[in-house]
C-alpha positions, 0 to 999 in steps of 0.5 A: 500500500503506497502513501503520499506525503505533502511536499513543500514547494521549492522556495524562491528569493524574496525579490522575486516574490515582490517583483512577481506580485507587483508585476502581476498587479500592474498587468491585471490592473490594465484590464481592471481600471475601467471597472474601477472608473465605473464603480467610483462614478456610481459611488459618487453619483447622486442617489437614484442615478442608474448604473447605466447613466454612470457607465455613460458618464464614465465612458464620456470621461474616458475609461482609462482616466487615472490609469497612471495612478492605478498602476502606481497603486499596484506597484506600491499596494499589491507588491507590499500586500501580496509580497509581504503576505507569505513573509508575515505568514511564515513569520507567524508560523516560525513564532508558533514553532518557537513557542511550541504551538506547532512542530513545523513552520511549513506553509502547508501547515498554516491554519485559517487563523494564521493566514487571516492574521498574516493577510490583515497585517500585510493589508494594513501595512500596504495601505499605509504605504499606498494611501497617497496614491489611493487619494490621487486615484480617487480624485482622478476618477471622480472629479468632473474635470480631468486631472493628471497625477501631478494636478491631483497631487497639487490639489491635495497639497494646496487644500489639505496639506501633506496629511491630506494624502492619508484622508480616509486612511481608517477606511483604507486600512479597514478595507485592506485588512478585510481584503487581506483576510477575504482575498489573500487568506481566503484564496490561499485557503480555498486554493489549498483545499481545491488542490487537495481535492483535485489530486484525489480525482481520477482525472485531475483538472489542470492546475490553471483551472483550479487557480481560476475557480479559487479566484472566482470564489474568492472574488465573490466573498471579498467583494461582498465583505468589503463593499461598505468599507470601499464606499467609505474609502472612496467618499472620504478620499474624495474629500481630500480636495476640500480646503482645510477650513471646510467642514468634512462630511465624513470623519471616520469609517464607522461614522461614514458608513452610519451616515450613508446608511441613515441618509441613503439607506443600507442598500445604497452601500451596495449600489455599485456592487456589480461594477465592484464585483466585476473589478474584484473578479477581473483583478483577482483572477488575472493577478493570482493566475499570473502569480501562480503561473510565474511562481510555479515556473520559477520553482520548477526551473529551480528544482530542475537546476538542483536535481541536475 
């Protein structure tokens, strides 16, 4: 009777992990940006505005307005969030081994809690680094006039000062923590489960199919969980263009969500769910597929070189 044992994949250098994460994020964003534009237009539109009207308004402005900020965001945010996730996860596992809570620091033995804490931590860290770019991206995609990256930077500096680049950081960090759990950690967990089930099939599916199925499931969960905080992030970031003497409508993520629910109704926070879900699905599938494909290729080459 033969037995099978799980083998930990061949590790790759940290710089490759970070480079793959950032590159995959930028590649995916080229296809995702139009949905980001549409989603932000819906979120900032007056109550009662249809999604079709918002789509037409987005098309009139240009689906790729603010693409430069979007790509800059991926360089900072996705590189830090996805690149630091395995670092934080492995650090947590090593700490648990040192405390005698686990016998092995192998990533295959990471629990759901380990992945959730690592994902949330990486998300908050990445959101702090990327907040200035996030604010510029929101201004570029929601302002009536077209703004370049430099114009958006000048607008924030002249009206709110340097601290304006962290307008809505509470909402951004909260969303990033939720994304870290509901996207990165959930994808890691779902993909691990699906791969275990796949190898038990008489005719296992191609791993690329398994990765895309895991990404689709992840996108649905992550978009539903983060939708209210995403609305708060966009609304609060848009206020960065207001002068320092102007009273802000939204002060923190809890107050923002509460005010929207009270004035516009709870379901108003899900008005932009369709474009947001399309955005999440497109980016999650393309980003994680690219990461998995490139990482797998590099690991196979490294393993082949060792055995040669």
